[in-house]
C-alpha positions as CSV (number, residue, x, y, z in Angstrom):
1,M,49.6,138.6,161.4
2,S,48.5,135.9,159.8
3,D,45.5,133.9,161.2
4,A,47.2,130.5,159.9
5,F,50.2,128.4,159.0
6,T,52.2,129.6,155.8
7,H,54.0,126.3,155.4
8,F,51.1,124.2,155.0
9,D,48.9,123.6,151.8
10,A,44.8,123.2,152.0
11,E,45.0,119.5,152.4
12,G,47.6,120.6,155.7
13,Q,50.4,119.3,153.5
14,A,53.9,121.0,153.9
15,H,54.9,123.4,151.4
16,M,57.2,125.7,150.0
17,V,55.9,129.5,150.5
18,D,55.6,130.9,146.9
19,V,56.7,134.1,147.2
20,G,57.1,135.2,143.7
21,S,54.6,137.5,144.3
22,K,55.4,139.3,145.5
23,D,58.0,142.8,146.2
24,V,61.0,142.9,146.0
25,T,61.9,144.6,149.0
26,E,64.5,145.8,151.5
27,R,64.4,142.9,154.4
28,I,66.1,143.5,158.1
29,A,65.9,141.2,160.1
30,V,67.5,141.5,164.2
31,A,67.5,138.2,165.9
32,S,69.5,138.2,169.5
33,G,70.0,135.4,172.6
34,S,73.1,134.4,174.9
35,I,75.9,131.5,176.2
36,R,76.2,131.5,180.2
37,M,79.5,129.5,181.1
38,Q,81.4,129.0,184.6
39,A,83.3,133.0,185.1
40,R,87.1,131.0,184.7
41,T,85.7,130.3,181.2
42,L,84.6,133.9,180.6
43,D,87.7,135.2,181.5
44,M,89.3,132.5,179.8
45,I,87.7,133.9,176.6
46,L,88.1,137.5,177.1
47,Q,92.0,137.8,178.3
48,G,92.4,135.8,174.9
49,G,93.6,132.1,176.7
50,H,91.8,130.1,174.9
51,K,94.2,127.5,173.1
52,K,91.7,127.4,170.3
53,G,92.6,131.2,169.3
54,D,90.4,134.0,169.4
55,V,86.8,132.2,170.2
56,L,84.8,135.5,169.5
57,G,86.1,136.2,166.0
58,V,86.1,131.9,164.7
59,A,81.7,132.7,166.4
60,R,81.7,135.9,164.7
61,I,82.5,133.8,161.3
62,A,80.6,131.0,161.8
63,G,77.4,133.2,162.9
64,I,77.4,134.3,159.6
65,M,78.4,131.2,157.8
66,G,75.3,130.1,158.9
67,A,73.1,132.9,158.4
68,K,74.0,132.0,154.5
69,R,73.9,129.0,154.8
70,T,69.8,128.8,156.7
71,A,68.0,127.1,153.3
72,D,70.2,124.4,153.7
73,L,69.1,124.3,157.6
74,V,65.3,124.8,158.0
75,P,63.6,122.9,154.6
76,L,61.5,125.4,154.2
77,C,63.3,128.9,154.0
78,H,64.1,129.5,150.7
79,P,67.7,130.4,149.8
80,L,68.9,134.7,149.9
81,P,71.0,136.0,148.4
82,L,72.1,138.8,152.0
83,T,73.2,142.1,151.5
84,N,75.1,142.1,154.8
85,V,75.3,139.9,157.8
86,S,76.9,141.5,161.1
87,I,77.6,139.6,164.0
88,A,77.9,141.9,167.9
89,F,78.3,140.0,171.0
90,D,78.1,141.7,174.0
91,A,80.4,139.8,177.7
92,R,78.2,140.4,180.1
93,P,80.6,139.6,183.7
94,T,77.4,139.8,186.1
95,L,75.8,137.7,184.5
96,D,78.5,134.7,183.3
97,S,77.8,135.1,179.7
98,I,78.0,136.6,176.4
99,H,75.0,137.8,174.6
100,C,75.2,137.5,171.0
101,V,73.4,140.4,168.1
102,A,72.5,139.1,165.0
103,T,71.6,141.2,161.5
104,A,70.5,139.7,159.0
105,K,69.5,142.3,155.3
106,T,68.7,141.5,152.0
107,R,66.3,143.0,149.1
108,G,63.8,140.5,148.3
109,Q,60.8,138.9,148.1
110,T,61.0,137.2,151.8
111,G,61.9,138.1,155.3
112,V,65.3,137.1,156.9
113,E,64.2,136.1,159.9
114,M,65.3,132.9,160.1
115,E,68.9,134.1,158.3
116,A,69.2,135.9,161.6
117,L,68.2,133.3,164.3
118,C,70.4,130.8,162.7
119,A,73.4,133.1,163.4
120,V,72.6,133.2,166.9
121,Q,72.5,129.9,167.0
122,V,75.9,128.6,164.9
123,A,77.6,131.5,166.8
124,L,76.9,131.0,170.4
125,L,77.2,126.4,169.0
126,T,80.8,127.9,168.2
127,I,81.0,129.5,172.0
128,Y,80.7,126.2,172.8
129,D,81.9,124.0,171.0
130,M,86.0,125.3,171.3
131,C,85.2,126.1,175.7
132,K,83.6,122.6,176.3
133,A,87.1,121.1,177.2
134,V,86.2,123.4,180.3
135,D,83.0,124.5,181.0
136,R,80.5,121.9,179.4
137,G,77.5,123.5,181.2
138,M,77.9,125.8,179.4
139,Q,73.9,127.1,178.6
140,I,72.3,128.6,175.0
141,E,69.6,130.8,176.3
142,N,66.9,133.7,174.8
143,V,67.6,132.9,171.7
144,R,65.0,135.1,169.6
145,L,63.2,138.0,166.6
146,E,63.8,141.3,167.9
147,E,62.5,143.5,165.5
148,K,61.9,142.8,161.3
149,A,61.7,145.4,159.0
150,G,60.1,144.9,155.2
151,G,57.7,143.9,153.2
152,K,53.8,143.7,153.1
153,S,53.9,142.9,156.8
154,G,56.1,145.5,157.4
155,H,57.9,146.9,160.7
156,W,57.4,144.2,163.9
157,K,59.9,145.5,167.1
158,R,59.6,143.1,170.4
159,S,57.8,145.9,172.9
160,D,61.6,144.9,175.2
161,F,64.0,145.2,173.1
162,P,66.0,148.7,173.3
163,D,66.7,151.2,169.8
164,A,69.6,151.6,167.9
C-alpha cells in the first residue's frame, strides 16, 4: 500500500495516473453490497410478482452496464476493456435483504476495483428503482471491495471474505 494518494501531483492538483509504463497483467476485483427492504418487498421480488418484471434479471444487466460505464462516472478512472463482469445475487430472508457480489476482470495496466464497486452500486440502485413504489425505505449497505488480484501490488483479500 502507498503512503500517498495517487491521483494528485506534486502541487496537489488532481490528475489521471499515468499507467503507460505498467505491465499488462490479468486483473480481477470482487466487490459486494446489500439492499435491505421490507419482507413483503423481498417476497414480491423472489416470487416474480413485481409488475415491472424480473427485478434481479434487470439489476444484473444494469450492474454489468454500470461496470462498463465506470470511466464515464468516476472522473479519473481509465476506460478499461473488460473481459468479464459477473453479478450474483443472494436473497437473505432472515435479514430482509438481497446481497450482491460483482466480479470484474480485464487484461490491462490498471485494476478493476472501481468497475466491480460500480457494478454493485448500479445493480442495487436498480433494485431500489424498480421497487421504490412499494418500499421507499430500502437501504443500500456495506458496499465494499472484497478482493483484488493482479498488477504490481499483487493479491489483496478482505480478511472476513470467504473463500469462493
